[in-house]
N, C-alpha and C positions, 0 to 999 in steps of 0.2 A: 697627642699622641698619636699619629697616626697607627690603626691595630693591621702584625703581618695578614699577609695574603694565606688564605687558605692553604693555598701548598706549600708557603712558609712554614706555615703550623704542623703540616705532615711530616716535611723535613726534620724541624725540633723534637717532634714526638718522638724519629725515628732515631735519633744519635747514637742512645745507647746500644741497640743491636748493630748501625753501623760502625761502630767502634768495633763490637764484636768478630765484624767482618772483617774490619782491618787490619787487627790482629791474628787472625784466622790462621795457622801452618803452612794452609793451602798459598794462601794470598801475601805471608810475608815469605814463602817458598818461592812467589815468583820474582817480587821485589829484591830476594838476596841469590836469585838463578839456580836456586835447585829444588826439584819438586820429585819425591819417589813416581815410579817409570808406571807400578801399580794406581796412584792416586792421581794421575794424568788420562790414563784409560779408561779408569772409572768415571773420570769427569767428562771425558768425551762422549761415552756409550749412552751414561746418561743424557747428556745436554742432548743430543740429537733427537732423543726423544720428546724431551721438554722444548725443544726447538718446534718441534710439530706438533704441540698443542698449543703452543705460543701463538702460531700462526694461526691456527684453526680459529681460537679464541678474537685476534684479529680481523679476521678475516670475518667474523660475523661483526664485529662491532663498525668495519664498513660497511655492508650491506646495508645496515639501519639506518645509515646518515643519509639526510635529505637535504641537504647541501653542496651542489655539485663542485665547489671550490674547496669546500674542506674534503670531502670525498676523494679528490686527484690529490690532495697534500697526503691524505692519510696512505693512498695508494703507494705514492713513492716512497711513504717511509716503509712500507711493505716491500718493499724491493730492494732497501738495506736492511731488513731482516734477514732475508735471504741470502746476502752475504757471510751471515753468521756462520758458517762452517769453515770459512777460510779461516781461522783461529782455532779452531776443530784440527785442522789438519797440520798447521802451525805444532802443536801440542803432539800428535801424531809421530811429526818427525822429528821433534827431540826426544820422545820416546823409542822410537825407532823401527816405529808398525807402523802397518797398512794402516791406512786410514778406512779404505773403504770395506774392513772388514769389522767396523767398529758402529756401524749403524743401525744392525739387526738386534743388537741385544734384548734383554729382558727389561722390563721397565722396572724400576726398584721403587720401595715402597715410599718414599721423600719426594721422589720424581711424580710417583702417581698422585700424593697426596696435592702438590700443588700444581698437577694438573687439575683434579677435582676442585681446588680452589679458583681458578681461574673461570673454567666452567661455569662455575657455582655464581659470579661477579656478571657473565654473560648471561645467562637464565635467569637474573634477576630482573632483568629488562632495562638496568638503568646505565645510561651512559656514562654517567660519572663513576657509576661503582665498577666496571669493568676497567675504565680509565684508570683510577685508583688502584686495580690488583693488577693492570700489567705493569706498572709505572716503575714500582722495585727495579726489577729488572735492570732496563738499561740505566737506571739513575745511579743505581749503586756501584756499577761498574764505572761510569763516567767517574763517579766520585774517588773511585779507587786508583783510576790510570791518570788522573789528573796530579793527584799527592804522589804518585811515582814517577812523573815525569819533573815534578818540582824536586823531588829528592833527587832526580840525576841517576834512576835505576835503570837508563836506556842506552849504557855504554854497551861497548861492542863484547866485552867480557860477557853479556849477560843473555843467553840463551834465549828469554822471553822479551829481548826487545823488541821483536817484529809483533809480537803479542799486545805487548804493551801500547808501542805505537798503531795497530790495527784501530785501538777501541781511545786511542786519543786520538785518530784523525777521525772515524764515525761520531766520536762527542764531540766536533770541534763546535764552534758558535754556529753554524751556518747551517750545520746538520743536526744538530743535538736532539735526538729521539726524544730524549725526556724532557729536555727545553719545552719541544710543543706539546708533551703530553699534559706539562703544570700549567702551562699557558689557558691548555680548552678544560682541564679540570677547574682553573678560577673562575672560569667565565658559564661552567655550568654549576658550579659551588655559590657564585651571587646571586643564583635561581633557585636554591634547595632549602627545604627544611630545614631545622635544626636535627629530625630524626633522620635525617637524607644524609648530611655532612656525617654524623657519628656511624652511618654505615658504610660512608663513603672510607673514614678514617679506618675504620676495621677491615677492610680490605689492603688498604694499603701497607697497615702494618703489620697484617698477617701477610704479607707478602713478600715485605723486606725479612720476618722471620725465615717463610722458607727460602728466601734468597740464603740465608746463614746457613741453612740446615742442608741445604744443597751444597755446601760448600765443604760441610761434615762428613754429608754422605759420601762423599770422594777422597776425603783423607780424614779419618776419626781420630779425633784427638784419644793417647794412651791417657 
C-alpha cells in the first residue's frame, strides 16, 4: 500500500482543527447569511494587518528562490494575494461602513502572534518551513468555501455569496494557491530529513491553529 504524501499527512493531522474552524460561529454565519457587524469589522481590520505580513513573508520566500521558472510562478501567485482586499471590501459593504477607514487599526494580539510565527518560519532559512507556515491560510479557506458551494450556500438571499464565490474562484483547480504550495512542499519533503519534516509539520499545524484563533479573535464565542 502506497504511503500518503507528506502534504496529505499534514491535511490528515489538521482535521481536528479544520473541523473546529468549520463549526466556528463566524464561519457558520457566513454560511447561513448573518455575521454581527462588530465581528465583520474586527476581521477586516485585523486581516488588513495580517495580509501585509503574509505578503512580506511570501516576498522573502520568492527572493530566496534560485529557479527562474519557479520564481515567476510564485510572483504570479503573489499577484493573486494582492487581490485579497476585495473580500474585505465585501464585508465592509455588508456592514455598511467605509473600507478605507479600516486599514490602519492597531494590530491585535492574535494577529501579532500569527505574524511572528510566519516570520519565524522565514527566519529559519528553510523554504519547507516557510511554505508549511504560509499554506494553511489559503488551504483552510479553500476547504471552507468548497464545502459552502457544495451545500448550495451561494443563493441570492445570502449576502455573503459574493465573498464565497470570490474564494471559490481563486481556489479553482487552475489557480489554487494551496495546491501549488502543497506540490512544492512534497517536492521539498522528498529530500528532507525526519527532523526537518517534524519541524515543517509543527509550522503547518501551528498555522492552522492560528487560523482558528484568528476567527475567534474577530468573533469570540460566549
